[in-house]
C-alpha positions in Angstrom: -98.8 37.3 -20.5 -100.3 34.0 -20.2 -102.2 35.3 -17.2 -104.1 37.9 -19.5 -105.1 35.1 -22.2 -106.3 32.5 -19.2 -108.4 35.0 -17.8 -109.8 36.3 -21.0 -110.5 32.4 -22.0 -112.5 32.1 -18.5 -114.2 35.2 -18.8 -115.9 35.0 -22.6 -115.9 30.9 -22.1 -114.2 30.8 -25.8 -111.1 30.0 -27.5 -112.1 31.9 -30.6 -109.4 34.3 -31.4 -111.7 37.2 -32.2 -113.7 37.1 -29.4 -110.7 37.0 -27.0 -109.3 39.8 -29.0 -112.3 42.1 -28.4 -112.6 40.8 -24.7 -108.4 41.6 -24.2 -109.2 45.1 -25.5 -110.7 46.3 -22.3 -109.6 43.9 -19.8 -107.5 45.0 -17.4 -105.4 42.8 -15.2 -103.1 42.4 -12.1 -99.0 42.0 -12.0 -96.6 42.3 -9.6 -96.0 45.9 -11.3 -99.5 47.0 -11.2 -102.3 46.6 -13.3 -101.7 45.9 -17.1 -103.8 46.5 -20.2 -103.7 46.6 -24.0 -103.8 50.0 -25.6 -102.4 52.2 -28.7 -105.8 53.3 -30.1 -104.4 56.7 -30.5 -101.1 55.7 -32.0 -102.2 52.4 -34.1 -105.7 52.6 -34.8 -106.4 49.3 -32.6 -105.6 48.3 -29.1 -102.7 45.8 -29.3 -100.0 47.4 -27.5 -99.2 46.2 -24.1 -99.3 48.7 -21.5 -96.9 47.8 -19.0 -95.5 49.8 -15.9 -91.8 50.4 -15.6 -89.9 49.0 -12.7 -87.1 50.9 -11.6 -84.0 49.2 -10.0 -80.6 50.8 -9.8 -77.2 49.3 -8.8 -75.9 50.6 -5.7 -72.5 49.2 -3.9 -72.7 45.9 -6.5 -76.5 45.3 -5.4 -79.4 45.7 -7.2 -82.0 48.3 -5.3 -85.7 48.4 -6.1 -86.2 52.2 -6.4 -90.1 52.0 -7.5 -92.5 51.8 -10.7 -93.3 54.1 -13.0 -96.8 54.1 -14.5 -97.7 55.0 -17.8 -100.1 58.3 -17.7 -103.3 57.6 -18.5 -104.5 59.0 -22.3 -100.9 58.4 -23.6 -101.4 54.9 -25.2 -105.2 54.7 -24.8 
């Protein structure tokens, strides 16, 4: 989460909470799971919900095995 805030501060050159919130609404950033962004306009009327891909793991023979990542479908929480 700190990565997105740091990126927003650098891109806006501001510490103003209102400026940063507005910028974060449309700013994607990279993570180990893929691209993250804020959404939620359809459900909440404001883009403050973190849209994050879901990492899937499974326990096989007592060990955690990585199975992949499920992306949030476009348009669901935009």
